[in-house]
N, C-alpha and C positions, 0 to 999 in steps of 0.2 A: 155603739158605747159613750157614754158620758165622760167628759176631761175631768181630770183627777185636782182637787184641791192641796194648797202645799201641806194642809192640814193631813189629808189623806196619804200625802207621799211619805208624811214622817210619821204615820201611825204606827205607836209602839205596840200597840195590841194587835194589829195588823201582822206586823212584825213577829211578834210574839208566837202568834197563832202557826203562821207561814214555814216558819223557822222550829216548829217540833214536827209540823210534817216531813220538813226538807228533811231534817236528819233523822226522821223515820226512814224515808226515802232512800239515802244513803247509806244507811244502818245493813238495812236489807240487804244491798248492791254488794257492802264491802263482804257480809257474810256469803253471800253466795258466789263471789269471786274467790275469797277466802277458801273455801271447801271445793273451787274447782271445777264450778258450774259453768255449763255455757261456754262460747267461742272466747278465746284471748283478745278476736279483731272479728268486728262483722264486716268484712272488707267490702268496699264501696268505690268506684270509679270513681276519682276526685273531680272528673269532668261534670259527670251525672251528679254529683252529689255538689257542685257548686250551684249548678242550674236549682236544683232544687232549695238551695236556701236564699235565691234571690228573691227579694219582694222590694214593694213600693218602702218609701220612706215612711214609719207611719208618726205622720201628724197628730192624731189624735189616737188612744190607747187603741191596740189591736187585740189585747187579751189580758184578762183577770189573773189575778194571783192561781185559781184552781186551773188555769187553765195554763200557765206557765208551769207549774209542779206537773202536769200531763205531759207538757211538751218535754220536759227533762226525763219522765218518766218511760216514754214511747219512743222519742227521737234524739236528746242529744246525749242521755247516757248509754245507750245502747249502741250509737255511733262512735265512741271512747273508746281506746285501747284500756282494756281491764289490767290495770296497772298491779292489781293485789293477785290476779290468779298466777298460781304456782306455776303454768307453762309461759309465762311470759319472761322470756330468757332473752331479750334483744339487746336495750342500751343499758348505759349507766344511769338509770333513773331511778330513783327511792322508791320503793312501797312505804308509803307515807305513814309513820306512825299515827293513829287516829287521834289522838288528845293532839298531838303538834298541829293538825291541820283546825280543830277549832282554837287554837291559840292565833292559827291566821285569820279565823273570823274574827278574835277580839282584836288584833291588829288591826283587821280593816274596816271595821265598823268605829274604834276610836283614833284612828287617822292619824296618830301619830309620826307628824314630818320631820322631824328629827334633825332639821337641819343644823339649827343651835338647839343650846340644852332647855331655854324654856318653850319650844316646840315641843319636846319629849322629854320631861324630867325622868321620870322613871324607865322609859326606854333607853335612855342613855346611861341609866346605872346597870342596868339588866347585862346590855350589850358590854360594858365594859368588864361585868363579873364574867361572862361569857368567855370574852377574851382571856381572863386573866386564866379560866380553865384551860382553855385549848391550848394556851403559852406554857403551862405548867405542862400538859401532854408532851408537848414537841421536847421539853426538858429544861426550859426557861426560867428563870427563877423571875418572880413578879413580887414587888414590895408592898404592892396595893395602890401605894399612890398616883401609878401611871399605867399605862397599858400599852402592850405590844401590838397595836394592830385596829382594826375597822374589820365591821361586815358590810358585804357590797353583795352586789346582785349579779352571781353568776363568776364562773371559774375565769371566764375571759376578760372580765373586768378587774380581777382581781390580779391576776397574771398582768395586765395593762400598770396596774396601782405600784405592782412591785417592781417592775422595771424601769415604770417613769422616778421612782425612788432609789433605783440605783445609777441610773443615769445620772441624776444631781449629785449623785455622793462620789460618785468614781470619776467624774466630770474637772476638769483643769479650770475651768471658767462657769460661771451661772447660766449654765444653758436654757432653765427657764426663764429668763430675765433678756438674755440676750441671742435664745434661737440656736438652732443646729450648727447654723452658717459659722459661728463664731468659735467653732471647736472641731479640731481633726474630727474625721470620721469613727465612729465606734463603731464596735463590732459585739456580737453575742455568741458564744459555742454553747451548742445547744446538740441533745441528743436528736439520730434522726428519726427516732420516735416522739419527738417534742408534739406537744398539740398546737394546733393551727393558730391557737390565740397568740401563741410567741412571737411568729414571722407576722402577723396582724400587726401587734403591738409596734414592733419595729418599723412597720409601713405608716402605722400612726404616728409614731412620735419622729417622722421625717428621717429615721435613718436609711431606711430602704431595705425590703427584705433580702435583698442581696448581702447584708452585713451579719446576718443569722448564719454562722458557720457549722454546715452540720458535721457530727461527731458518730463514728461508725459505732455501733451494737453488736454483741454477740450472737450466738446463736439463740440464747435465752431471750433476746429481745434488751439484755442490759449494756448500759454504756460501756466501752472499752476504756478503762481509765488510760491506758498508756497512749490510746488515740486522741485522748483529750490533750495530755502531755504534749504529745508531737505538735498538736495543732496551735494549741498556746506558745512554744516554742517557737513555730514558725512565725507566729503572730509578733512574738520579741523580736525577731531578728528584721521582721518587715515593720516595725516601729508603728504598728496598729496597736489602737488604744481600744481596752477590753471594756465594754461594760458589764458583763455581767457573765457566768456559767450557771445554763439551765439544766437541772437534773430532775429525771422522774422518780418519783415514789409512786408508781402503779399508773403507767402509761395507756392511752386509750388503746391503739392496736392493739396488746396482748396483756397488759398488767402488771407488766414488767418494772421491778423496782431498780434501781440504779445502784452500784457500790459506793453510798453515801461516805461513808468513814473514808475511803480512801482518797473519792473528790475530794470531800471537805478538807481533808487535811492538806492536802497540795494546793487549793483555794486561798489558806491561810498561811501558809507558807508564802504566797505570791501576792498576796491580799487583795485576793477577786473576789470580787462580791459572789457568792453562791447563792441561786435560786432554785428550791425545790418545788418542783409541781406536785403538791402530795393530793389534787383535787381526789381523785378517786383513792389511792391507796392509805392517805395519813390515817384513817381510822381504824388502821390496823396498831394504829399506838395504844388504842382502850384495849387492848387481848394482850395478856401475859404471855399466851401462846406466841403469837404472832408478830410482837413489836420489835424484836430484835432482827428483824429483817429491814427495818427502818434504821439499824445503828448508823450513827452518825448524822443524822438527821438535825440534831442540836448545833451541828457545827455551820447551819445555814446561816446567811444575813436575813433570808426573808423566804416565808413558805406559803403556801396557799393549800386551804381545806375546803371541800366543798361539803356542807352541811346536806344537800338534796343527792348524794348520792350514798355512802357508807353509813352516814349518822341517820339516815330514814326520816329527813326533814322534808315536807312540800318544798317543790322548786320556789322563787330561788333563794338560797342562801350562802355565801361564800365568807370565808372568813382569809384576810391576807394579815399575817403576822411578821412582825418583823423582832430580830434579836435584840436590838438594840432601840429602844422605844423612842427616842428622836428620830431615828430616821420613818417613822409612821408620818411625820410632818414633810418630808422630803419630796413626797409627789406633787404636791399641790401647793407650790408656796406662793400663793397670793392673797392680795386684801379685798375686801369687801366691805366698808365700812358700815353698810344696812344691815349685815348678819355680823361682822368680827367685830367685839368691840376693844378688842388690846392690839397686843402686836408683839405676844410672847407666848411660847407655849405655855407657860404655867396658867395664865389667864384663858387661852382657847381651848385647852385640854377637854373641856366637857363639851366644847362646839365639834359634835361630831362631824361635820361638813366640812370641817378645817384640813383632814385627813383624807376625802374622798371625791370621787367623779360627782357622785350626786349632791344636789341641793336638797331638794324634798326626798326625803330617805325612809323607807318602809319601818316600823318596829320587828325588824328580824330574830332579833335575840329571844321574845319572849318563848318560843317553840322550843329552842334549843335548851334556855335556862328551865321551861318546865318538864322537857325528858331527861334532861340531867338529874335534875331534881327528883322525880317520882321513879327512875329505874335506876340511877346510878351509871357509873362507868362499867359498872361488873354487868348492869342489865342489858346497857348500849354492846359491849363486850361479845356477850351470847349471840347478840345477832351477826357480827360481822366473822366470829367463829363459827358458825353453822353455813353460813354462806360459803367460805373458803374451804370447808369439810367437803362440801358438796359439791363443789365443783373438783374436788381431786378425787370424788366418787366415781365422778362421771368421767372425770379423765384416765381413771383405771379402765373403768367398763369399755371406752374406746378404744384404748391400747390391748386390751385384749380382746375386742371383735374382729371376725375378721371384715374386711373393706370400709377400712377406716383407717386414717393416719392422722396421727398425733402431733401439732406443729411441735409443742412444749408441754411441758407438766406446769400446770398454772403456779404462778407464785401469789396470787390473789385468788379471784373469784371470777376471772375470765380463760375460758376454755376455747382454743383454736384448732380446730380440725378439718379433715374434709374425706368425703366418700369417694372412696375408689371403686373402678370397673375395668375389667380386665378387658372388654372392649374400648375403651377410651385410653390411648396411648400419648396424645400429646398432652401437653400444657394445656393448650387452646382449648380441647375438648374437655378437661377435666374441668378449667374454669367454668365453661358454660354450664355441667351438669352442675356445678355447686351453687351457681346462680338461678339455676331452673328448680334445683330441689326447693332453695330458699322460697323462691317466688310463690312454690305451689304450695308450701306448709303456710306461710302468713297468709296468702289470699285465701285459705282454707279455714282458718281462724285456731288450726288446733295447736298451733306452738307461735311465738314470737322470736325469732334470730334475727343476727344481722351477718353481714361479710365483711372482709378484710383483705385486701390485696397488698402482699408481702414480695418483694423481688420476683415480680411478676406473677407471684402463685393467688391463688384466689381461696379462701379457706372461712370455712362458716364459723361463727363467732359466735358462743353463748355466753351471756353475763348474769350470773346468777345472782340476783339480787335480793329474791325474797325468800326470807326465812323458813317460810312452810312450804317450799319446793320439796318434794320427798323421793327418795331411790326410784318410785314407782313411776315417777313424773320422768324421770331420766329413762328409765327402760323406755317407754313411751315414745321418748322423742328418736331413740337409735331405731327401735321397732319401724317408726313413721319412715324414717329416713331410708331404710331399708326396702320396704313396702309400697315407697310411692315411684310410681310408674312415670317416666318422662321418655315424652314421643322423639 
């Protein structure tokens, strides 16, 4: 196969032809998956798969565009998790809205780096508008002249950004300039169900993971306010400096939502920075039916909201939002004369990298802007409401079925439960049963679900992400669990 010339590599007509064929292929797969055809996952042994994909570095072309399409059709797509399949109930990963995926194609080809305004002018304006919309949904006023945050790649980076800002704002000296050694130890008060990225952020910031003080939760997975208050008062007696309180709006293990109003009022009374990790559950703000569960989120100083979860965006896009716009500059207080031309917020407000870890930054706002514009808050709310109600229906069925134990009534779209067996009496034996059931179902390709261990007990865990998951799919899951034979 002959080498390609530069003109061949950038051939617009070949791109057009291949693009049409690719869209046809993807649309056929989307239609098949949405109708529940085929397996959720064609399980393959990872070691064997790794060997299958090993090949010599292709110094010269090894396939042409038609062969690439064929590899996609026969090898690459069939080996992927069927994310749009109604029986994909595993992780908190969106079933992407198709038009949002097309917007990612636009972002990839136009490649707006967005370090500063001139490297992505329209992309910058679109992101600013999306941030205003999200801030308005949180309950914060926006005057149009300023924005309350930044879009970034993933909730882990968003949590880190928020906590960096909290550190700079709550410190008694300029830690960014002088380092953590110049300041007394700082502590974070966080729910015992806080995402691992919170303790990881403490490690990255040089505070140490030991400075994250775990706050107990109740039987519904929610932070106990009195436990928070007591922990804070103990810190005051010990003269420990509190960087932030971290509450959950939809924690990862159970989807539970902390009592944000009570926590927020306490934080305001003691001038504590409140960070709400709403990566998963903040999308309840879209719904008139469910937004009441997040009452008090407007009291937060910072909020993280993942688009690639319940906003149904392709991965990844996360918003880190600040109640006070000026706090969005606090995380990264650094000058770079080859990028930033000014020295104040008024000058730098349109240079997005002034507020984020990233320099080259993808145009992430387009897919959110297009989706809100095409379907409105009401359209997106319907997706959230359907998945929340479907999770409630699954919980009802499990509670009524024999041989199942429900951990708690779902507060979002996550349902935790376990299969009981009268022959298995010990916790260890029941834990092994759940793990074997999950592995059997996942490797069969019939369903995709996960597991979570809480207080030594292993629970099966479903996250109802697909708005097309039907009652018949729930019944089939329960039947599959009951009929799966474990040796």
